[in-house]
N, C-alpha and C positions, 0 to 999 in steps of 0.2 A: 504493500499500500503507500502510494507517495504520499508526501507532507500535505497535500490538498484534497486528498480522497476522502469522502464523508465514510461515516460507518463506526463502528465500535472497534477497539483495539482490543484484542483477546488477550488477557493475562494469565490464562490458565498456564499452570507449570508445563515444562517442556517433558515428554515422555522419556524414561529411561528404559534402555532396554538391555537385557543380560540373559546369558545363556547358560545352561546349567548340563553338563553332560550327566546321561542316565547311566545308571550301575548299580550293583549290589553294594549295601553298606559294607563297608571296609575293602571293597574292591579297588586296588591301587589304580586301575584302568578308568575308573568313573572319575576320577577328579575331585569327587566331594563325597563326604560322609552323608549319611540320612540326617545326622543330627544338623549337620551345617545346611543342608538342603531346607530342613524345616525353619532355620534361623532365617535363610535368605528369602524362604517363602513370606515368613511372618514381615519381614522388612519389607518386601515386595507390596505386600497388602498395604502395610502402613502408607508406603508412599502413594498407593492407587488411592487410598481413603483421603489424603491430604490432597490430593490433585482433585478428586471428585468434590471434596470439600470447598476448594478454591472455585472450582467451574459454577457450584451451585449458586455462589454469590456474585457471578460474573454478570454484567449489564448487556441484556439482550439487545441487538440491535432492529431497526424497523426501516422499512421504505416510508418516505415521507406519508404517502398516501393512506398508508395502513394505519397510521395514528391521527388522521384529519389534518395534516400538513401539506402544503403545495410544495412540490419539489422545484418548480420554476419559480416560486416566490422565495424559496431560501437560496436557489442560485442567485436571486437579486440582492439578497442579503449579501451573499459572499462577494458579488461585483462590488458593493459600496466599501466593504472592507478592505477588499485589495485596493482600490482606489486610493485609500488612505495611506497604504503604504507606499503604492507608485508613485502618487501625485503629491502627498503631504510629507511624505518620509517618515512615516511611522514606523516604530519598531515591530518585530513580529508579533503576532496575537495567535492564540487558540480560543475558540470557542465550542460550545457544545450545547445541544438543545435536545431534551428528552421530551416524551410525552408518552403518558399511561405506561410509566415505566420502562420506556425503550428508547434506546439513542437512536434519534433520526437524522442528527447533524452534528458531526464532529470533525471540525476542518482547521487546519493551520494556514496563516497567512505571512508571507513577507519573510525576512531573514531571520536567522537565529542570533546573528550579530549584524549590525549595520554594515562593517569593515569587511564582511568575509561573503561569499555567493552562496554559502550552505542555507537551505530554507529551513524554516521553522519546523521542528517536528511536533506532532501531535501530542507525544508525551513529554513535552519540555516542562520543565520544573520552575516554578514561579514563587517568588515571595507573596504571599497572600495578606501579610499584615493584619488589619483588623478584621478580615474573614477569619481570623482566630478565635474572635469573641464569640462567634455562634458554637464552636467546639466547646469551649470553656463553659459556657453558658449550659449546655447540654449535660456536661459533667456534674454541674451542681444540680441539675433537675435529677439526675441519676441517683445522687446522694439522697437528695428529698425523698424520692421513691423508696429508697432502703432503710427510711423513717431516721436518718443521719442527721437530719437538719429540717428547718422550716423557713420558708421565705421572708417571713417578718421576725425571724430570730435575730436580735443584735449581733454585728459582726464580732463585738467584743467577746461573745460567747465562746468564739473559738480562736481568736486573736485579740488578747487583752489589751495589747497597746492602744485599741480602739476605743476604750471604754470611756476617755474623755479627750475630744478634739476640740479643736478651735477654728474659727473662721476670720479671715481677714477682711476687714470691711474698709473701702476706700473713704478718704477725708471728703466731707460733704462738698466743700470747694474743689470743683475740678481742676483747678490751677495749681491746687496744693498738693504736695507729693507726700507719698507715705499711706500709712493705713493703721486703723487699731484693731487688736483682738478682741473677739467676744466668744464666750464657749457657745459650742453648739447647743440648741436648744433640746433636742434628744439624741439619742444615740443612732447611728447609722444601722441600718438593717441591709440583710443580703439583697432584698428586694430593692434598695436603693441603689445597689451597686448594678444589678442586673439591667435597671431601668436608667443608669446615668442620672439618678436624681439625687445623688449623696453629696454633690457640691465640688466634687474634686476633679480639676482639670488636669492637663499634661503640664501645669506649672507655669502657665499664662496669665494668672490671676494677678491681684494685687502685690502677692507677696513673692513674685516671679524671681526677684534677687535671692530669697532664701532657697529656691528649689535650685537655682544655679549653684549657690556654695555646697549646698548638699549633693551635688554631682546627680540630681534626678531632675530631668526637663526633657522634655519631648517623649514621643511614644516609643522610640526606637531603643530597646534595653537589650538586645542579642548580643552586644559587645561589651556589657558589664561583666566585670571580673568579682562578681558577688553573686549570691543565691538569690532567687526572686523573695525569700522571706527576709533574708537580710534587708534588701530594698523596699520591701513593704514596711516593715518596722520603722526604718528612718523614715519613711513617708508620713507614717501615722504622726509625727512630731511636728510636721509642717501645717502652716494654717492652710485651712482650705479655703474655697472660692464662694461658698454659698450654704446657706443653713440645708439640712437635710430635708429632701422633700419639696422644696419651693423652686427649683430651677432643673432643667436639663442641662447638665454640664458634661461634656465630654472629655473624658480622660483615664485615669489609671484605675478605674473602677472594676475592669476585667481583670487587670493584673492582680488586683488584692483578691479577687475571686480565684484565680488560679492557685494562690497560696493556701486559701481557704479550703480548696480541693486537695491540697496536700497534707494539711493540718488533720482533716476530718478522714481522709482515705488511708493515711499513713504511708502513701507512695508520692514520690515525686510528680509533679503534673506530666513530665514527660513519659513516666511508666504507665499513669493511670489512662493518659490518652491513647498510648499503644495498646494497652491491655484491654481496655473496656470500650474504646470508641474505632480507632483506626483498624486494628488487628481484626476485630469482628466484621467489620464493613469491608474489609479486601484493600483498604487504602494504603497500598504497599509503597507510595513515593511521598507520604505526607510526613514529615518531622520537623522537630524544633531545630536540630542540627544535621545537616546532610550529610550522609556518608560520603567519602572521597570517591568512592566507586561510583557514585552518580552525578559526581560534578561536570561530565561531559554532556549533561541534559540540563544543567542549570543556567537559567538565562541572564546575560548581564541587564543590569537597570540601565535606564538612560533618564536624562532630565534637561529642561530647557536651560541654556546660559543665559547671561545678561542680554543677549541679541535675538534672545527666543529660538536658537539652534539646539538640536539634540546632541547632547554629549554623553558618552558613558560615565555612569556615576558610581558604578560599583562592578568591577571585574570578578566572575566567580572564581577565577583563580588567586585572588586575595579576599575572598568573601568572609566575613565573621560567622555566617551560617554555615561555613565549613571549617574555617580554620582558626575560628575565636576561642574565647575561653571556655565555651560550652558549659558555663554556671546557670546562667539565668534564663528560666523557662518563661518567657512571657505569654500568658495566657490571653493578654489582649492584641497582641500584635507579632508574635514569635513564630509563626509555622509557616513552612513552605510546602507545595502541593501542585498537582496537576489539575487540568481541567477535569478530566475523569474521575479521579480520587474525588474532588470535592463535589462531583455531581452525585457520587455514591453515598456521601453525607446528606445531601439535600435529599435525594430520593428517599432516603430513610424518614426523614421529616415529611416529606409529602404524602408517604404512605403510613403515616400515623406512628412513627415511632420505630418501623421495622423494615429491615431489607434482607432479601436472600435467606430467611430463616434466623437472622439475630434481630432480636429486639432488644433495643436500647431504652426507649422509653414508651410509655403508655400512650394511647391515643389523646387520653384527657390532659397530659402533661403537654403535649405539643398544643393542644387547643389553648392550654394557659399560656403557653409561651407566646403565640402568636395572636393573643388578644391585646387591644390598647391598654396600657396601664398607667399612662402619664396625661390623657386627655389634653387640655391645652398648653402644656408645658413643651411638647415638641413641634415646632413648625407652625406653632400658633393653632394647632388643632387639624390643620390641612391633612397631615399625615401622623398616624398614631405611632406609638412606640411600643414594644413588648418586652420581652424578657431576652433581648439582643438583637432585634430587629426593626426594622421599619414596618408599618403595617397600613396597606392601603385602607382609608376610611371612606373617600368619596372620590370618584373617577373625575367629577367635574372640577373639582378643586385641584386636583394633582396635575391636569392638563396632560396626563399621559396614557397611552393604551395600558389595560391591565383589568384586574377585576377586584371588586372590595374582598378584603380577606387575604390577599397577595401579602408576601413579606420578602425581605431581602436586606441586603446590606453590601458593602464594598471594602475596599482596601486603600491604602496609601498611595500604592503604585499603579493605581487607577483600574485596580481589578473590580468587577462586581458580579453579583448575582442576585436571582430572585426565585421565588418558587409561588407558583399560582394554584392552590389546591382545588379550585373550581374547574378550571380548564386541565388540571392533571400535567401540569408544563413545569418543567426545570430548565433554568437557563444560567450559563456561566459564561463569562468574559474575563480572558486573562491578557495581560499586557504587563510591560513594566517601565513605566514612566512616572517620574517624580523629580521636579515639579513638572507639569503639564503644560506644553507650549500651546498658544491660544488656538491654533489650527486644529488642535485634536480635542479640544474641550467639549465637543458635541459628540463624541462617539459613543460614548456609553447610552445616552438618550437615543441615538439612532439606532444602536442596536437593538434597543429594546422595543423601540417602534417597529423595526423591521422582523423581529421575532414574532410579534403579534399579529403584522399584516399576511404572515404565512399560514395564519389558521384559516382551514376552510372549514371545518366543523367546530361549532362552538358549543361547549356544554353548558354555557351561561344564558343561552339564548332559547327561547322558546322554539320548537318547529327543526332544531337540529339533533 
């Protein structure tokens, strides 16, 4: 399959073949004893079982028409994406569209590196940044289902450093510099963190200088030479930006949740994610720190310079995702993944918490995650926010095609995704651009519009 062909890339393990000479036990000419033959047979059965298990969770492919999509309209989508590479110099990208649990469109566009001719492969590995938040949020919900926590528990029940926190309040005189400290009116809860209403930013609030002095500023934590627990305990001592529950403030909330998962589960966040989420779902290329054996598929990242031109901002050969301290598991922005891997995770959510026989969550937990929890606090109420995602509340207000109840998010490197439960649709868009040049700024919304225009049979409209 070339880099631009559609369809699913089968990940079932390769078949191992072995031959055994037949003969009586103890017969030197047989080349193997009966006991050794039994051991080999057992090993072969184990390999076969593991192979069948991997196959059982593989994502099936479908022709677009089989799942109510138009092949010609999907080609229109491909032409637009390719034009961004050919005419606007966009770095390579990979997109995936699945419907009814089957992959109908999985294509790569552009170059793997802008300075080389090799095409982008469909199994390229991307930094997914804040798309990590959904994975960590699912981990928290799994622990709730096990009776180990409740969403309205105070965070201090698990991380004592959060028992008493403070808020930085700017001086009333806008021309005056500085701030005053006031105690938080109530304790921060787990739900506050899941909904980004704890008042915790990425260090851009009134106390920005304190965050800079503490070495905790900005979302990128992968290069930190400390554990996430050490970082979170330092963070708890810094002034926050707003009172708990009063504002939507995007920040370290999910990183704190990642450490909470460690405390409650007794595992590192990386161990929990691998054993409880990515392993069962067959997400073989999703990691906090990428093994060196996979660096050849790890995409460079690009960003706009002062002239608006794209320049490489991170070479995989020197990436902290591969060669860093490998200490800080950032639940908010630390994972790398492929389009296919992330589609597995989203299909699990779209199907109510289960994929390929592996159930991670109850359908009722997924329903709770994708309900609006914040009302007017997020985007003035035009779009809701659940436990880790935006949630569509009104098509007219959003101005984008979709369905009420769809949910999604994105990452700092301009990646994005969404799930439409009514249309049984999952869409993943992978690229690596930070900051984004002006000429590419509309690409995500065009991708969304052109995925929806490919629907021929809508489950949300009567008569279809």
